[in-house]
RODO-2510 file (C-alpha; in nm, 4 decimals, decimal comma):
residues 187
     n   res          X          Y          Z
     1     m     0,9333     3,1115     0,0723
     2     i     0,9587     3,4715     0,1879
     3     s     1,2531     3,4717     0,4289
     4     q     1,3266     3,8441     0,4593
     5     l     1,1603     4,1744     0,3771
     6     r     1,3104     4,5228     0,3661
     7     g     1,0891     4,8224     0,3257
     8     t     0,9208     5,1197     0,4878
     9     i     0,7001     5,0735     0,7928
    10     l     0,3545     5,2087     0,7004
    11     e     0,1658     5,1077     1,0160
    12     k     0,2765     4,9642     1,3465
    13     e     0,0863     4,8041     1,6320
    14     a     0,2138     4,6130     1,9331
    15     s     0,2349     4,2810     1,7512
    16     n     0,1854     4,3659     1,3842
    17     i     0,3285     4,5947     1,1173
    18     i     0,2515     4,6719     0,7577
    19     l     0,5734     4,6924     0,5605
    20     d     0,5762     4,8617     0,2172
    21     v     0,8128     4,6685    -0,0087
    22     g     0,8195     4,8065    -0,3612
    23     g     0,4624     4,9332    -0,3414
    24     v     0,3190     4,6143    -0,1871
    25     g     0,2074     4,6302     0,1764
    26     y     0,2891     4,3119     0,3684
    27     s     0,1130     4,2488     0,6980
    28     v     0,3662     4,0872     0,9313
    29     e     0,2898     3,9517     1,2786
    30     l     0,5845     4,0320     1,5040
    31     a     0,7529     3,8227     1,7681
    32     t     0,9434     4,0607     1,9834
    33     n     0,9304     4,1629     2,3440
    34     d     1,0874     4,4926     2,2323
    35     p     0,8764     4,6420     1,9478
    36     s     1,1045     4,9466     1,9304
    37     s     1,3809     4,7216     1,7913
    38     i     1,1887     4,7034     1,4621
    39     g     1,1801     5,0808     1,4079
    40     q     0,9209     5,3561     1,3842
    41     v     0,6515     5,4343     1,1266
    42     g     0,8128     5,5925     0,8209
    43     n     1,1523     5,4306     0,8809
    44     e     1,3040     5,1546     0,6726
    45     a     1,3247     4,8154     0,8401
    46     t     1,4539     4,4688     0,7654
    47     i     1,2413     4,1857     0,9005
    48     y     1,3332     3,8172     0,8938
    49     t     1,0161     3,6308     0,8050
    50     y     0,8551     3,2906     0,8086
    51     l     0,5648     3,2263     0,5719
    52     h     0,3120     2,9896     0,7273
    53     v     0,0854     2,8318     0,4642
    54     r    -0,2407     2,6622     0,5590
    55     d    -0,5505     2,5603     0,3649
    56     d    -0,7373     2,8679     0,4864
    57     g    -0,4654     3,1266     0,4210
    58     w    -0,1078     3,2452     0,4386
    59     q     0,0436     3,4317     0,7300
    60     l     0,3784     3,6109     0,7622
    61     f     0,5551     3,6008     1,0962
    62     g     0,8371     3,8507     1,1468
    63     f     1,1456     3,8654     1,3650
    64     a     1,3979     4,1379     1,4432
    65     q     1,6831     3,8832     1,4672
    66     k     1,7721     3,5685     1,2727
    67     e     1,8077     3,3822     1,6027
    68     e     1,4429     3,4553     1,6903
    69     k     1,3354     3,3097     1,3569
    70     s     1,5521     3,0022     1,4105
    71     i     1,4016     2,9367     1,7545
    72     f     1,0510     2,9927     1,6129
    73     e     1,1154     2,7266     1,3475
    74     k     1,2422     2,4844     1,6138
    75     l     0,9375     2,5524     1,8324
    76     i     0,6791     2,4899     1,5580
    77     s     0,8489     2,1610     1,4733
    78     i     0,7433     2,0348     1,8194
    79     s     0,4127     1,8495     1,8351
    80     g     0,1455     2,0658     1,9985
    81     i     0,3253     2,3981     1,9377
    82     g     0,1744     2,6014     1,6559
    83     p     0,2869     2,9358     1,5158
    84     k     0,0625     3,1460     1,7441
    85     l     0,1880     2,9720     2,0584
    86     a     0,5493     2,9949     1,9387
    87     m     0,5008     3,3691     1,8833
    88     s     0,3538     3,4025     2,2310
    89     i     0,6594     3,2281     2,3796
    90     l     0,9037     3,4490     2,1885
    91     s     0,7119     3,7615     2,2852
    92     s     0,7136     3,6657     2,6544
    93     y     1,0867     3,6232     2,7085
    94     s     1,4188     3,7477     2,5796
    95     i     1,6130     3,4949     2,3739
    96     d     1,8732     3,4646     2,6510
    97     d     1,6093     3,4007     2,9208
    98     f     1,4419     3,1409     2,6999
    99     k     1,7702     2,9593     2,6299
   100     k     1,8650     2,9680     2,9976
   101     a     1,5262     2,8188     3,0942
   102     i     1,5868     2,5365     2,8469
   103     a     1,9435     2,4811     2,9740
   104     i     1,8379     2,4558     3,3388
   105     e     1,5143     2,2719     3,2530
   106     d     1,2867     2,5291     3,4164
   107     a     0,9434     2,4099     3,2999
   108     d     0,7654     2,6345     3,5520
   109     f     0,9247     2,9447     3,3979
   110     l     0,8144     2,8421     3,0475
   111     a     0,4685     2,7331     3,1622
   112     s     0,3926     3,0916     3,2667
   113     v     0,3162     3,1684     2,8992
   114     p    -0,0631     3,1755     2,8539
   115     r    -0,2021     2,8577     2,6891
   116     l     0,1360     2,6777     2,7050
   117     g     0,0860     2,4604     3,0108
   118     s     0,3249     2,2389     3,2017
   119     k     0,3034     1,9438     2,9622
   120     n     0,4029     2,1505     2,6573
   121     a     0,6733     2,3320     2,8569
   122     k     0,8299     1,9971     2,9458
   123     r     0,8005     1,8826     2,5834
   124     i     0,9801     2,1985     2,4653
   125     i     1,2631     2,1378     2,7113
   126     l     1,2915     1,7737     2,6051
   127     e     1,2976     1,8625     2,2350
   128     l     1,5263     2,1678     2,2533
   129     k     1,7701     2,0667     2,5296
   130     g     2,1117     2,0601     2,3647
   131     k     1,9844     2,2153     2,0393
   132     l     2,0085     2,5770     2,1565
   133     l     2,3515     2,7232     2,2180
   134     t     2,3845     2,9543     2,5134
   135     e     2,5661     3,2826     2,4636
   136     d     2,8663     3,1421     2,6463
   137     i     2,8990     2,7875     2,5145
   138     h     3,1166     2,6860     2,8099
   139     q     2,8495     2,7765     3,0668
   140     a     2,6045     2,4945     2,9826
   141     p     2,8113     2,2053     3,1293
   142     y     2,8598     2,4079     3,4475
   143     l     2,4842     2,4535     3,4844
   144     t     2,4349     2,0773     3,5120
   145     e     2,7183     2,0455     3,7635
   146     a     2,5880     2,3379     3,9705
   147     k     2,2341     2,1990     3,9629
   148     q     2,3601     1,8628     4,0925
   149     a     2,5555     2,0313     4,3740
   150     l     2,2479     2,2269     4,4851
   151     q     2,0344     1,9101     4,4742
   152     n     2,2922     1,7420     4,6979
   153     l     2,2449     2,0291     4,9444
   154     g     1,8740     1,9452     4,9625
   155     y     1,7170     2,2177     4,7464
   156     s     1,4165     2,1362     4,5275
   157     n     1,4303     2,1631     4,1478
   158     t     1,1975     2,4634     4,1575
   159     e     1,4224     2,6484     4,4052
   160     i     1,7333     2,5536     4,2077
   161     n     1,5906     2,6605     3,8715
   162     k     1,4776     2,9949     4,0116
   163     a     1,8172     3,0589     4,1736
   164     l     2,0178     2,9563     3,8654
   165     a     1,7983     3,1688     3,6385
   166     s     1,9218     3,4749     3,8281
   167     c     2,2887     3,3882     3,7660
   168     d     2,4634     3,5617     3,4766
   169     g     2,8205     3,5494     3,3505
   170     e     2,9629     3,2816     3,5790
   171     k     3,2394     3,0738     3,4191
   172     n     3,2377     2,7638     3,6387
   173     a     3,0163     2,5547     3,8624
   174     e     3,1677     2,6907     4,1841
   175     e     3,0783     3,0505     4,0926
   176     l     2,7280     2,9422     3,9868
   177     v     2,6700     2,7574     4,3149
   178     k     2,7947     3,0524     4,5252
   179     k     2,5708     3,3005     4,3451
   180     a     2,2733     3,0617     4,3535
   181     l     2,3205     3,0062     4,7290
   182     r     2,3209     3,3841     4,7828
   183     s     2,0003     3,4082     4,5815
   184     l     1,8412     3,1238     4,7806
   185     a     1,9444     3,2862     5,1109
   186     n     1,7873     3,6181     5,0056
   187     g     1,4716     3,4397     4,9271
***
């Protein structure tokens, strides 16, 4: 298994690089919504990789962060999610936005990825809920409590998920609800 490569970037496109490692050029498909985080042509870069082996060939998928690679591996373990679709998901959202969508069960947000669909978005949430740690581990229980409070006020799940997705850094359910209500009022 090739789990990491360090070398000089020979060529770079939006979703692919060729990395020279000891005179061998590796073609690596990138999953990043910020290609500049990898580096520029001629610079040295370290890429965390996943080698996907199939009957018809091998393919290297590359990630700027270990966490991206970890989420990729979790995604491809889900029935119906292959490497290309997992890369598309990781390239569409930041890691934090993706984890927040899972935490608040926002299937509509995830389903906006081309070729993912609502059914697969719901499957991803079901499979990954509780397996991904949010940046602030204490925030996740408050999300559930805040979501319940907003449901009790008569808001739909779609409205709630959209409002909670805009909330950052709150440390308790009360703060989340206040900020979400402001977001809902502003429309």
